C-alpha positions as CSV (number, residue, x, y, z in Angstrom):
1,M,27.9,148.5,70.0
2,S,29.9,151.6,69.3
3,S,30.1,154.3,72.0
4,T,30.4,158.0,72.2
5,R,33.6,159.0,73.9
6,G,33.3,162.7,74.4
7,T,34.4,164.1,77.7
8,D,31.9,165.0,80.4
9,P,32.8,167.3,83.3
10,A,30.6,165.3,85.6
11,V,32.4,162.0,85.2
12,S,35.8,160.7,86.2
13,T,38.6,159.6,83.9
14,P,37.9,156.1,82.5
15,V,39.9,153.2,83.8
16,P,40.9,150.9,80.9
17,A,40.2,147.2,81.2
18,P,43.3,145.1,81.2
19,A,43.9,142.8,78.2
20,L,43.5,139.6,80.3
21,P,40.9,138.9,82.9
22,D,42.0,138.6,86.5
23,R,40.6,136.3,89.2
24,T,39.1,139.1,91.2
25,G,37.3,140.4,88.2
26,L,36.0,137.0,87.3
27,A,34.8,136.4,90.8
28,L,33.0,139.7,91.0
29,G,31.4,139.4,87.6
30,A,30.3,135.8,88.2
31,G,29.0,136.8,91.7
32,A,26.9,139.6,90.3
33,Y,25.2,137.4,87.7
34,L,24.7,134.6,90.2
35,L,22.9,137.1,92.5
36,W,20.8,138.3,89.6
37,G,20.1,134.7,88.7
38,V,18.4,133.9,92.1
39,L,16.1,136.9,92.1
40,P,13.1,134.7,91.1
41,L,13.5,133.1,94.6
42,Y,13.7,136.5,96.4
43,F,10.8,138.5,95.1
44,P,8.1,136.0,96.2
45,L,9.4,136.5,99.7
46,L,8.1,140.1,99.6
47,Q,4.5,139.1,99.1
48,P,1.7,140.1,99.8
49,A,3.3,143.3,98.4
50,G,2.4,143.6,94.7
51,A,4.8,144.3,91.9
52,V,4.4,148.1,91.9
53,E,4.7,148.3,95.7
54,I,7.8,146.2,95.6
55,I,9.4,148.5,93.0
56,G,8.4,151.6,95.1
57,H,10.3,150.2,98.0
58,R,13.1,149.1,95.8
59,I,13.6,152.7,94.6
60,V,13.3,154.3,98.0
61,W,15.7,151.9,99.8
62,S,18.2,151.7,96.9
63,L,18.5,155.4,97.0
64,G,19.1,155.3,100.8
65,F,21.7,152.6,100.4
66,C,23.4,154.5,97.7
67,V,23.5,157.7,99.7
68,L,25.2,155.8,102.6
69,L,27.8,154.4,100.1
70,L,28.4,157.9,98.6
71,V,29.1,159.3,102.0
72,A,31.2,156.3,103.1
73,T,33.4,156.4,99.9
74,R,33.6,160.2,99.9
75,T,32.2,160.4,96.3
76,W,29.4,162.7,97.1
77,G,31.0,165.4,95.0
78,T,30.7,163.2,91.8
79,F,27.0,162.8,92.5
80,V,26.5,166.5,92.9
81,R,28.4,167.2,89.7
82,V,26.2,164.8,87.7
83,L,23.1,166.6,89.0
84,R,24.6,169.9,87.8
85,T,25.4,168.6,84.3
86,P,22.1,168.9,82.3
87,R,23.1,166.5,79.5
88,T,24.1,163.7,81.8
89,L,21.2,164.3,84.2
90,G,18.7,164.2,81.3
91,L,20.1,161.0,79.9
92,L,20.1,159.3,83.4
93,A,16.5,160.5,83.8
94,V,15.5,158.6,80.7
95,A,17.5,155.6,81.9
96,A,15.6,155.8,85.2
97,V,12.2,155.5,83.4
98,L,13.5,152.5,81.4
99,I,14.9,150.7,84.4
100,A,11.7,151.3,86.3
101,V,9.7,149.7,83.5
102,N,12.2,146.8,83.4
103,W,12.1,146.2,87.2
104,T,8.3,146.4,87.2
105,V,7.8,143.9,84.3
106,Y,10.4,141.5,85.8
107,V,8.8,141.5,89.3
108,Y,5.4,141.1,87.8
109,G,6.6,138.1,85.7
110,V,8.1,136.5,88.8
111,L,5.0,137.0,90.9
112,T,2.7,135.7,88.2
113,D,4.7,132.5,87.6
114,Q,6.3,133.6,84.3
115,V,9.9,133.3,85.3
116,V,10.8,131.4,82.0
117,D,9.4,134.3,80.0
118,A,11.6,136.7,82.1
119,A,14.6,134.5,81.4
120,L,13.8,134.5,77.7
121,G,13.9,138.3,77.8
122,Y,17.5,138.4,79.1
123,F,18.5,135.7,76.6
124,I,17.1,137.9,73.8
125,N,18.7,141.1,75.1
126,P,22.0,140.6,73.2
127,L,20.0,140.3,70.0
128,V,18.2,143.5,70.8
129,T,21.5,145.2,71.4
130,V,22.6,144.2,68.0
131,L,19.3,145.4,66.5
132,L,19.7,148.8,68.2
133,A,23.2,149.0,66.8
134,V,21.7,148.9,63.3
135,F,18.7,151.1,63.6
136,V,19.9,153.6,66.2
137,L,23.6,153.8,65.7
138,G,23.7,153.0,62.0
139,E,26.3,150.2,62.4
140,R,26.8,147.6,59.6
141,L,26.4,144.0,60.8
142,R,28.4,141.0,59.8
143,R,26.8,137.9,58.2
144,A,26.8,135.9,61.5
145,Q,25.0,138.8,63.3
146,W,22.3,138.9,60.6
147,V,21.8,135.1,60.9
148,A,21.6,135.4,64.7
149,L,18.9,138.2,64.4
150,A,16.9,136.0,61.9
151,C,17.0,133.1,64.4
152,G,15.8,135.3,67.2
153,T,13.0,136.7,65.1
154,V,11.9,133.2,64.1
155,A,12.0,132.1,67.8
156,V,9.6,134.9,68.8
157,V,7.3,133.9,65.9
158,V,7.4,130.2,66.9
159,I,6.7,131.0,70.6
160,T,3.9,133.4,69.7
161,V,2.2,130.9,67.4
162,G,2.6,128.1,69.8
163,Y,1.3,130.1,72.8
164,G,-1.3,132.0,70.9
165,R,0.0,135.3,72.3
166,L,3.1,137.5,72.0
167,P,5.7,136.9,74.7
168,W,5.3,140.5,75.9
169,I,7.2,140.0,79.2
170,A,10.3,138.7,77.4
171,L,10.2,141.4,74.7
172,S,9.5,144.2,77.2
173,L,12.4,143.1,79.4
174,A,14.8,142.8,76.4
175,F,13.9,146.1,74.8
176,S,13.7,148.1,78.0
177,F,17.1,146.8,79.2
178,G,18.6,147.2,75.7
179,L,17.5,150.8,75.5
180,Y,18.7,151.3,79.1
181,G,22.2,150.1,78.1
182,L,22.2,152.4,75.1
183,I,21.2,155.4,77.2
184,K,23.8,154.6,79.8
185,N,26.4,154.3,77.0
186,R,25.5,157.8,75.8
187,A,25.5,159.2,79.4
188,G,29.1,158.1,79.7
189,R,30.3,154.7,80.8
190,T,32.6,156.3,83.4
191,V,29.8,157.5,85.6
192,P,30.4,155.3,88.7
193,A,27.8,152.6,89.3
194,V,26.7,154.0,92.7
195,T,26.5,157.6,91.4
196,S,24.4,156.4,88.4
197,L,22.0,154.3,90.5
198,A,21.7,157.2,93.0
199,V,20.7,159.7,90.3
200,E,18.3,157.3,88.7
201,T,16.5,156.4,91.9
202,L,16.4,160.1,92.9
203,V,14.6,160.9,89.7
204,L,12.1,158.1,90.5
205,L,11.8,158.9,94.2
206,P,8.8,161.4,94.0
207,F,6.7,158.9,92.1
208,A,7.7,155.9,94.3
209,S,7.1,157.9,97.5
210,A,3.7,159.2,96.3
211,Y,2.6,155.7,95.4
212,L,3.7,154.3,98.8
213,V,2.0,157.2,100.7
214,V,-1.3,156.6,98.8
215,L,-1.1,152.9,99.7
216,A,-0.5,153.7,103.4
217,A,-3.3,156.3,103.4
218,N,-5.7,153.8,101.9
219,G,-4.6,151.0,104.2
220,T,-3.8,148.8,101.3
221,G,0.0,148.8,101.6
222,S,1.8,145.8,103.1
223,F,4.6,147.7,104.8
224,G,4.3,147.4,108.6
225,A,1.2,145.3,108.3
226,H,2.8,141.8,108.2
227,G,5.4,141.9,110.9
228,T,9.0,142.9,111.3
229,G,10.3,140.2,108.9
230,H,8.3,141.6,106.0
231,V,9.5,145.2,106.8
232,V,13.1,143.9,106.8
233,A,12.6,142.1,103.5
234,L,11.3,145.2,101.8
235,V,14.0,147.4,103.2
236,S,16.6,144.8,102.0
237,S,15.5,145.3,98.4
238,G,17.8,148.3,98.4
239,V,20.8,146.2,99.2
240,V,19.7,143.4,96.9
241,T,19.6,146.0,94.1
242,A,22.8,147.8,94.7
243,V,25.3,145.0,95.7
244,P,25.3,143.0,92.4
245,L,25.4,146.3,90.5
246,L,28.5,147.4,92.4
247,M,30.1,144.0,91.9
248,F,29.3,144.1,88.1
249,G,30.7,147.7,87.9
250,S,33.9,146.7,89.5
251,A,34.2,143.6,87.3
252,A,33.6,145.5,84.1
253,R,36.6,147.7,84.9
254,R,38.8,144.7,85.3
255,L,37.6,142.4,82.5
256,P,37.7,142.5,78.7
257,L,34.3,143.1,77.2
258,S,34.3,139.6,75.6
259,V,34.5,138.0,79.0
260,V,31.7,140.2,80.4
261,G,29.7,139.1,77.4
262,M,30.2,135.5,78.3
263,L,29.3,136.0,81.9
264,Q,25.9,137.7,81.1
265,Y,24.4,134.3,80.2
266,I,24.7,133.1,83.8
267,A,21.7,134.9,85.1
268,P,19.1,134.0,82.5
269,T,20.3,130.4,82.5
270,M,19.8,130.2,86.3
271,Q,16.4,131.9,86.0
272,F,15.4,129.4,83.3
273,I,16.5,126.4,85.5
274,I,14.6,127.9,88.5
275,G,11.5,128.4,86.4
276,V,11.4,124.9,84.9
277,V,13.0,122.7,87.7
278,V,12.1,124.6,90.9
279,L,8.9,126.3,90.1
280,G,7.6,123.7,87.6
281,E,6.7,126.1,84.8
282,Q,5.5,124.3,81.6
283,M,7.8,123.9,78.6
284,P,5.6,122.8,75.6
285,T,7.2,122.0,72.3
286,A,6.9,125.5,70.8
287,R,8.7,126.9,73.8
288,W,11.6,124.5,73.6
289,V,11.9,125.2,69.8
290,G,11.8,128.9,70.5
291,F,14.4,128.8,73.2
292,G,16.6,126.5,71.0
293,L,16.6,129.0,68.2
294,V,17.5,131.8,70.7
295,W,20.4,129.7,72.0
296,V,21.6,129.0,68.5
297,A,21.5,132.8,67.8
298,L,23.6,133.4,71.0
299,V,26.2,130.8,70.0
300,L,26.5,132.5,66.7
301,L,26.9,136.0,68.3
302,T,29.4,134.7,70.8
303,A,31.5,132.9,68.3
304,D,31.5,135.9,65.9
305,G,32.4,138.3,68.7
306,L,35.3,136.1,69.9
307,R,36.6,135.7,66.3
308,T,36.3,139.4,65.6
309,G,37.9,140.3,68.9
310,R,40.9,138.1,68.2
311,A,41.3,139.5,64.7
312,E,41.2,143.1,66.0
313,A,43.7,142.3,68.8
314,L,46.1,140.7,66.2
315,A,45.7,143.8,63.9
316,R,46.6,146.1,66.9
317,R,49.7,144.0,67.8
318,T,50.8,144.0,64.1
319,A,50.4,147.7,63.9
320,A,52.3,148.3,67.1
321,R,55.2,146.2,65.9
322,A,55.2,148.0,62.6
323,A,55.2,151.4,64.3
324,A,58.1,150.3,66.6
């Protein structure tokens, strides 16, 4: 996907990714996706809290954790500058709504034994990104990308017909996260991860706080009603949210985009395995066929991306030698 590279007074100077991945970057990137991959085992530990209550706590405690990090790293000024930049703040506010939808649908899927559908959503996400590149950014796709999109479309049709219903959890996750990435791209990829998450959770804080207060007033909230362990588990959702995001942010600055693109399949693969092997979710024939078509599409996208990346790198080196 192409990006807008205009300068923004609220963000810092971008740090270019090195041409080759380093071990630290690989470790951080793989670690981030591994942590995201085991989330289906974490959220059930927060029950009897429901999906919306969990998201409310996730917003509140993520903001608290981010504030501590901003103070500890002395980057509070960047956070304030973003809040004083209307364009960036507006885009991050839209991103906040999209990530709230994504979080809520994901947690709902996990708590209702639909982890495989959630994994499908993140497998489909790269295809949605390509789709947005066409219809939002006006990019022209290569033949392999069109074939991959066709495979993804057929996969959704097969799963819908086989199940008798649209895989709305997968599609909601794929499109909400795809649009979230697009908005973050427009906001400026150089807004630090902690600053971005702090702004997004600050935007959501009034709604999350109001909901949690209503639950407490009605006596229907779980916070404080199920022992210290449950309180600690809910509070830790802030750390669980922020830590992999920070690891990913650091990895993205160290790794080429092609390597990050390969790492992104770790999380949905782990979630798929957890859903089928650990949680025992059913995989009828239509589901296997649908997933198979999605995996074929991802192989096509990955191969096309690697081939195109090598060709562009060769062209740059040739141009550099010619200029010298």
